[in-house]
C-alpha positions in Angstrom: 12.5 20.5 9.1 14.3 19.2 7.2 12.8 15.9 8.0 15.3 14.5 5.7 15.8 10.7 4.5 15.8 9.5 8.2 14.6 6.2 9.1 12.9 5.3 5.5 16.8 5.6 4.1 18.6 3.7 6.7 16.5 0.6 7.4 15.0 2.7 10.5 12.9 -0.8 10.7 15.6 -2.6 12.8 15.6 0.1 15.2 13.9 0.3 18.6 13.0 3.5 19.5 12.8 2.8 23.0 16.3 1.8 23.2 17.5 5.8 22.1 16.7 9.1 23.7 14.4 11.0 22.2 14.2 14.4 21.1 12.0 16.3 23.8 11.1 19.7 24.8 13.7 21.4 26.8 16.8 19.8 25.7 19.6 22.5 26.8 21.8 22.4 23.8 25.6 22.4 24.2 27.9 23.4 21.6 30.4 22.7 19.8 29.1 19.1 21.3 25.5 19.5 18.9 27.1 20.1 15.9 28.6 16.4 16.0 27.7 12.5 16.7 25.0 12.0 19.3 24.9 8.0 19.8 22.4 8.3 21.9 19.7 9.2 19.7 18.9 6.5 17.1 19.2 8.8 13.8 21.9 11.4 13.0 22.5 13.3 9.9 24.2 15.9 8.4 23.0 18.0 5.0 25.4 20.1 2.7 23.5 21.5 -0.7 24.1 24.9 -2.2 24.6 26.8 -5.5 27.7 27.2 -7.4 29.4 29.5 -10.0 32.3 29.4 -12.1 34.2 32.8 -13.1 32.8 32.6 -16.4 29.1 32.2 -14.9 28.7 28.2 -15.3 26.2 27.4 -12.6 26.6 24.0 -10.5 24.4 22.5 -7.2 25.6 20.1 -5.6 24.3 17.8 -2.2 26.8 16.1 0.4 25.0 14.2 2.9 26.1 12.2 6.1 23.7 10.2 7.6 24.3 7.6 10.9 21.4 5.2 11.4 22.0 2.7 14.8 20.9 -0.4 14.9 19.0 -2.9 17.4 21.3 -5.5 17.2 19.8 -9.6 18.6 21.2 -10.4 21.9 23.2 -13.1 20.4 24.7 -11.4 17.9 28.4 -10.7 18.9 31.3 -10.6 16.1 34.5 -12.1 16.7 36.2 -8.3 16.1 34.3 -5.4 17.6 35.9 -3.1 15.7 33.1 -4.6 13.0 29.7 -4.3 15.1 27.2 -3.5 12.6 25.1 -1.5 15.4 25.5 1.5 13.4 25.3 2.1 9.8 26.9 5.4 7.7 25.3 6.5 4.8 26.4 8.8 2.7 25.2 11.0 -0.7 26.9 13.1 -3.2 25.1 14.7 -6.3 26.3 17.7 -8.6 24.2 19.5 -10.9 25.5 20.8 -14.0 22.9 23.2 -14.5 24.1 24.8 -17.8 25.2 21.3 -19.5 21.3 19.8 -18.2 23.5 16.9 -16.3 23.1 15.1 -13.0 25.3 13.2 -11.3 24.8 11.2 -7.8 26.4 8.2 -6.0 26.1 6.9 -2.9 27.9 4.8 -0.3 27.3 2.4 2.9 29.8 1.7 5.7 30.5 0.6 9.1 32.5 2.8 11.4 34.7 -0.2 11.5 38.6 1.0 12.0 37.8 4.6 10.7 36.2 3.9 7.4 32.7 6.3 8.7 32.2 8.1 11.7 31.5 12.1 13.6 34.1 13.1 16.2 34.1 16.5 17.8 37.7 15.8 18.8 38.3 15.7 15.0 36.7 17.7 14.4 35.0 16.1 11.8 32.5 13.7 9.8 33.1 11.9 7.1 32.8 8.3 4.9 35.5 7.0 3.2 37.3 10.1 1.2 34.2 12.2 1.8 34.7 14.5 4.6 33.9 18.1 6.5 36.3 19.3 9.0 35.9 22.1 10.9 38.4 24.4 11.5 37.5 27.0 13.8 34.9 27.3 16.5 32.8 29.8 14.4 31.8 27.2 11.8 34.4 27.4 9.4 34.6 24.0 7.4 36.0 22.7 4.6 34.4 19.8 2.7 35.7 17.2 -0.1 33.8 14.6 -1.8 35.5 12.2 -4.4 34.0 10.3 -6.7 35.1 8.7 -10.0 36.3 11.5 -12.5 35.4 14.2 -10.1 36.4 16.1 -7.2 34.5 19.1 -5.0 36.5 20.8 -2.5 35.5 23.8 -1.0 35.9 26.1 1.6 32.3 26.9 4.1 32.4 30.3 5.9 28.9 31.2 7.9 27.9 34.5 6.9 25.4 34.4 9.7 25.1 32.5 13.1 23.4 28.8 13.4 20.1 28.6 14.3 18.0 26.4 16.0 14.5 25.4 14.6 11.2 24.9 16.2 10.0 25.7 19.8 11.4 25.0 23.0 14.5 23.1 21.4 12.8 20.7 19.3 11.4 20.7 15.8 7.9 18.9 16.4 6.7 16.7 13.6 3.9 14.9 15.2 0.9 14.7 18.1 3.5 12.3 20.0 6.3 13.4 22.5 9.3 12.3 21.1 7.7 12.5 16.9 10.3 15.5 17.1 14.2 16.6 16.0 16.7 18.6 17.7 17.6 20.7 14.0 20.1 23.2 13.6 20.8 25.2 10.4 23.7 26.9 9.4 21.4 29.3 6.7 24.1 31.3 4.4 27.6 29.8 4.3 30.2 31.3 1.8 31.3 29.3 -0.3 34.6 29.1 -2.3 36.8 26.4 -3.7 37.5 24.2 -6.9 35.4 21.7 -9.1 37.7 19.2 -10.8 36.1 16.9 -13.9 38.2 14.9 -15.6 41.7 16.2 -14.8 40.4 20.0 -15.1 40.3 22.0 -12.2 37.6 25.0 -12.3 37.2 27.9 -9.4 33.9 28.1 -7.8 32.2 30.1 -5.5 28.9 30.8 -4.2 26.1 30.1 -1.3 25.9 26.8 0.6 23.4 25.8 3.1 23.6 23.1 6.2 21.6 21.0 8.3 21.9 18.8 11.0 19.6 17.1 13.2 19.4 13.9 15.4 16.3 12.0 16.8 14.5 9.0 17.8 11.1 8.5 16.6 8.6 6.6 16.0 7.0 5.7 12.7 4.0 7.9 11.8 2.2 5.4 9.3 0.1 8.4 8.3 2.6 10.4 6.3 3.2 9.6 2.4 6.2 11.8 2.1 7.3 16.2 2.4 8.6 18.7 0.6 11.6 21.0 1.8 12.6 24.1 1.0 15.9 26.1 1.5 15.5 29.7 0.0 18.0 32.4 0.2 17.2 35.6 -0.6 19.4 38.3 -2.6 18.5 40.7 0.4 20.2 38.6 2.6 17.3 36.6 4.0 16.9 32.9 4.5 13.6 30.6 4.7 13.8 26.8 5.7 9.9 25.9 4.7 8.6 22.1 4.7 5.1 20.3 4.4 4.2 16.8 5.7 1.7 15.2 3.3 -0.4 12.1 4.5 -1.7 9.7 2.8 -5.2 10.6 2.7 -4.1 13.7 0.7 -4.0 16.5 3.7 -1.2 18.2 4.6 0.1 17.5 8.5 -0.4 20.6 10.9 2.8 19.8 12.3 4.2 21.1 8.8 6.6 24.1 9.7 9.8 26.4 9.0 11.9 29.0 9.9 12.6 32.6 8.9 16.0 34.1 9.2 16.2 38.0 8.5 19.4 39.6 7.1 21.1 39.9 10.9 20.8 36.5 11.7 17.7 36.4 13.6 15.0 33.4 13.5 12.0 33.2 13.9 9.0 30.3 13.9 7.0 29.6 11.5 3.6 27.5 12.0 1.8 25.7 9.5 -0.6 28.2 9.6 1.6 30.9 8.6 2.7 29.7 4.9 1.6 28.0 1.9 3.4 25.9 -1.0 1.2 25.1 -3.6 2.3 22.6 -6.3 2.7 22.7 -10.1 4.3 21.6 -13.1 4.6 17.9 -12.6 7.5 15.7 -14.5 7.8 12.6 -14.4 10.8 10.1 -14.2 11.6 8.0 -16.4 13.3 6.0 -13.8 11.6 5.9 -11.4 7.8 7.1 -12.5 7.4 8.9 -10.3 5.5 12.5 -11.0 6.9 15.1 -8.8 5.7 19.1 -8.8 8.8 21.2 -9.9 6.6 24.8 -9.6 5.5 26.1 -6.4 4.5 29.0 -5.2 5.5 30.1 -1.7 3.2 32.2 0.2 3.9 33.9 3.7 1.4 36.6 4.3 2.4 38.4 7.5 5.7 39.0 6.4 5.1 40.0 3.0 7.0 37.5 1.1 5.2 35.7 -2.2 7.8 34.0 -3.8 7.7 31.6 -7.5 9.9 28.7 -7.6 11.4 27.5 -11.2 14.1 25.2 -11.5 16.2 25.2 -14.5 17.2 21.4 -14.8 14.2 19.1 -14.2 16.1 15.6 -14.0 17.8 16.3 -10.0 16.3 12.8 -8.9 18.4 10.6 -6.6 17.6 7.4 -8.1 19.6 3.8 -7.7 18.5 1.1 -8.7 19.2 -1.7 -5.5 20.1 1.3 -3.6 18.8 0.8 0.5 17.4 4.6 -0.6 14.1 5.3 -1.7 14.1 7.7 -5.2 13.6 11.3 -4.0 14.2 14.2 -5.9 16.7 16.9 -4.6 17.8 20.0 -6.6 18.9 23.3 -7.4 15.9 25.7 -7.6 15.4 29.8 -8.1 13.1 31.9 -6.8 11.4 35.4 -7.9 9.2 37.2 -6.1 8.6 40.1 -3.8 9.6 40.5 -0.2 8.3 43.4 2.2 6.9 44.9 -1.1 10.3 45.0 -2.4 11.2 42.5 -5.9 13.6 39.9 -4.5 15.3 37.2 -6.2 17.0 33.9 -5.0 18.2 30.5 -5.0 18.2 26.9 -3.4 17.4 23.7 -2.9 14.0 21.3 -3.0 13.5 18.5 -1.8 10.5 16.0 -2.5 10.0 12.5 -1.5 7.5 10.0 -1.6 6.2 10.6 -4.9 8.2 7.5 -6.4 6.8 5.5 -3.6 5.4 5.6 -0.1 8.4 6.8 2.5 8.5 4.8 5.5 8.5 7.8 8.2 10.6 7.8 11.0 10.9 11.4 9.7 
């Protein structure tokens, strides 16, 4: 998908879909431009997650996300200073999971572009929100990431272990029956990561794997959906999986759920909803939102001989901020054990679950 937190998070009810381009089949990608800003589309995000360890084995997970949302302004709204036109909003989330100490920190920020407060620019080449920033350092996709919050700073160098992949078919990741109910969806599924984590003045060297998603689209609202479950899976045999299931308010699973398998060499294969199952169990109830999230999952892809059990060592990885523009959702570091191609495998990744605390208003 990842369907990710688009319109529901960023007041998409203010967006008039007919004013922007839609994600349609046959789109001709143009890189490096398509790694950056698309102001002709209403919604866009750049999404980083990863599992990291210090030299002594201490484990962390992180999430750093940048969202851009266009807003349809009334014709008579024209601020005196056009620098502050509120026609695009920039939201960002930052979270750190301290797996071994069983703690979870998260925060967010919301800005207009203003005089360079937030944005995305191929000439940068970078995207940023205040002092949270990702800057590209090479055309092959090497990047630096930095996020600063309170007494916490995360700095990473990210190097692609595989080429990026384009999800879906014919240039789009289709999320529904209608044309435009889709996104243009690009991922670096395996980024070698190394850098530093500074907490309370103490700097720790860390290494691991990250995952990066980039989507842009303008979608109509699908009122039949209640939420989604998204999986980023990195196995120790070098293979990666992106899977998502869209849940309906009627209690079923949308046939427009799908996924992508990426082999150890970087070759990608689209997976239709009929090719895999995601079976939830192990409910955990949030004391804050009262949402009940399934934290244990069985992943089965018979055509690939893949069967995995997903678990997490840290249950409390819900992003909940009272009064936020973002609805509560669970996104955190997870582990996998199972078999692939008749051989035992293990792995790690990230799991996102939305709509369990309250229904998500979709534009996916």
